[in-house]
C-alpha positions in Angstrom: -41.5 97.0 171.4 -40.4 93.8 173.0 -41.9 91.8 170.1 -39.8 93.9 167.7 -36.6 93.3 169.6 -37.5 89.6 169.8 -37.8 89.5 166.0 -34.1 90.6 165.7 -32.8 88.1 168.3 -30.0 87.0 166.0 -28.4 90.4 166.6 -28.6 90.2 170.4 -24.8 89.8 170.9 -24.2 93.0 168.9 -25.6 95.3 171.6 -28.0 97.0 169.3 -30.1 99.9 170.7 -33.9 100.1 170.8 -33.7 103.2 168.5 -31.8 101.1 165.9 -34.5 98.5 165.9 -37.2 101.2 165.4 -35.2 102.7 162.5 -34.9 99.2 161.0 -38.7 98.9 161.1 -39.2 102.3 159.5 -36.7 101.4 156.8 -38.5 98.1 156.1 -41.8 99.9 155.8 -40.3 102.3 153.3 -38.8 99.5 151.2 -42.1 97.6 151.2 -44.0 100.7 150.2 -41.6 101.6 147.3 -41.4 98.0 146.2 -45.0 98.4 145.0 -43.7 100.8 142.3 -40.4 99.0 141.4 -38.2 96.3 142.8 -36.0 97.5 145.7 -35.8 93.9 146.7 -37.5 90.9 145.2 -41.3 90.6 145.8 -40.7 87.3 147.7 -38.1 88.7 150.1 -40.1 91.9 150.7 -42.4 90.0 152.9 -42.1 90.8 156.6 -40.7 87.5 157.8 -38.1 87.3 155.1 -36.9 90.9 154.7 -35.8 91.1 158.3 -33.5 88.1 158.1 -32.5 88.1 154.4 -31.7 91.8 154.2 -31.6 93.7 157.5 -30.0 91.1 159.9 -27.8 89.8 157.1 -26.5 93.3 156.4 -26.2 94.4 160.1 -24.0 91.5 161.1 -20.9 93.1 159.5 -21.0 96.1 161.9 -18.0 94.7 163.9 -15.8 94.7 160.8 -16.5 98.3 159.9 -13.5 100.6 160.6 -15.1 103.2 162.9 -12.0 105.4 163.1 -12.2 106.4 159.4 -14.2 109.4 158.1 -16.1 107.3 155.5 -17.2 103.8 154.7 -18.2 103.0 151.1 -20.9 100.6 149.7 -19.8 100.1 146.1 -23.2 98.8 144.8 -25.8 99.4 147.4 -29.0 98.8 145.4 -31.8 99.4 147.9 -29.4 100.2 150.7 -28.2 96.8 151.8 -25.8 96.9 153.5 -25.2 100.7 153.3 -28.4 102.1 154.8 -28.5 99.3 157.4 -25.0 100.2 158.5 -25.7 103.9 158.4 -28.7 103.3 160.8 -26.4 101.5 163.2 -23.6 104.1 163.0 -26.1 106.9 163.7 -27.2 105.2 166.9 -23.6 104.4 167.9 -23.1 108.2 167.8 -20.1 107.8 165.5 -19.1 110.6 163.1 -18.8 108.4 160.1 -20.3 109.1 156.7 -21.5 106.2 154.5 -20.9 106.7 150.8 -23.5 104.8 148.7 -22.8 104.1 145.0 -25.9 103.3 143.0 -26.2 103.9 139.3 -30.1 103.5 139.2 -31.9 106.8 139.4 -35.0 105.4 141.1 -33.0 103.6 143.7 -30.8 106.7 144.3 -33.9 108.8 144.9 -35.1 106.2 147.3 -31.8 106.1 149.2 -31.8 109.9 149.6 -35.4 109.8 150.9 -34.6 107.2 153.5 -31.5 109.1 154.5 -33.5 112.3 155.0 -36.3 110.6 156.9 -34.0 108.6 159.2 -31.5 111.5 159.5 -28.6 109.3 158.3 -25.1 110.5 157.5 -24.8 109.3 153.9 -23.9 110.6 150.5 -25.5 109.0 147.5 -23.4 108.9 144.3 -25.7 108.2 141.4 -23.0 106.9 139.1 -21.2 103.8 138.0 -18.5 103.0 140.6 -16.3 101.7 137.8 -16.0 105.3 136.5 -14.8 106.7 139.8 -11.0 106.9 140.4 -8.7 107.6 143.4 -11.4 106.9 146.0 -10.2 107.1 149.6 -12.2 105.5 152.3 -12.1 103.2 155.4 -14.1 100.1 154.9 -15.4 99.0 151.5 -18.5 96.8 151.6 -20.6 95.1 149.0 -23.4 92.6 148.9 -24.7 90.7 145.8 -23.0 93.1 143.5 -20.4 91.5 141.1 -18.3 88.4 141.0 -15.3 88.5 143.5 -12.5 88.9 140.8 -14.4 91.9 139.4 -14.7 93.4 142.9 -11.1 92.8 143.8 -9.9 94.3 140.5 -12.2 97.4 141.1 -10.8 98.0 144.6 -7.2 97.5 143.5 -7.5 99.9 140.6 -10.1 102.5 141.6 -9.3 103.0 145.3 -6.4 105.1 146.3 -6.7 103.9 150.0 -9.0 101.7 152.0 -8.7 99.8 155.3 -10.6 96.6 154.5 -13.1 95.0 152.2 -16.2 93.1 153.4 -17.8 90.5 151.1 -20.9 88.3 151.7 -20.3 84.7 150.4 -23.2 82.4 149.6 -23.4 78.6 149.6 -21.0 78.2 146.7 -18.6 80.6 148.5 -15.9 78.1 149.4 -15.4 77.0 145.8 -15.5 80.6 144.6 -12.9 81.6 147.1 -10.7 78.6 146.2 -10.8 79.6 142.5 -10.2 83.2 143.4 -7.1 82.4 145.5 -5.5 80.8 142.4 -5.2 84.3 140.9 -5.2 86.6 143.9 -3.2 86.9 147.2 -5.6 87.9 149.9 -5.0 88.5 153.6 -8.5 87.7 155.0 -10.6 86.2 157.8 -13.8 84.1 157.4 -16.8 84.4 159.7 -19.9 82.2 159.6 -23.0 84.1 158.6 -25.8 84.6 161.2 -28.5 84.1 158.7 -27.4 81.0 156.8 -25.2 78.2 157.9 -23.9 77.6 154.4 -22.9 81.3 154.0 -20.0 83.3 155.4 -18.4 86.7 155.5 -15.0 87.6 154.2 -13.1 90.4 155.8 -10.2 91.2 153.5 -7.3 93.4 154.6 -4.8 93.1 151.7 -5.3 92.5 148.0 -2.6 91.6 145.5 -2.8 90.1 142.0 -0.6 87.0 141.6 
């Protein structure tokens, strides 16, 4: 167990429980098993040493930005469950009554997300549909990772969400330039936080979105 905890040392400051680490390990094994049939994550990042940092730790680091006082949090293009399932695991062990809504249009991935949720007893709801076709969505935090370009995401949240508290985006090494370009067309109230997993990456926590 100590070895497992050590492998997640980047999350030490987040006060993560032992149960959470065990659930992370189970989730990883399920991803790796299903990855043999179709790509949940790329073959390269499915390897043990990479999947932890690239997918689990990277997703988990946003927990402090999640609005825990809302009834729901929404992952608008969850894929294999990053960050949605990772956050649902953390919420479960925080004993918070918060449901994670997972939007994923792929049937295979949706089936996988439901299996994981059942096995790990997570409070999730999987919407097997294109998020762009859903209107008047109400939620607390909106999160998304490696989904669509920022302007597309901002437009989606502005038009398809009736209410939300904040939007969390993962920005890669070209993120500064992308943000700069985005701010030419959008007014955003936001904070930046450096990523735990890559010094060239950062997180955006956006509170207000307006088109210029």
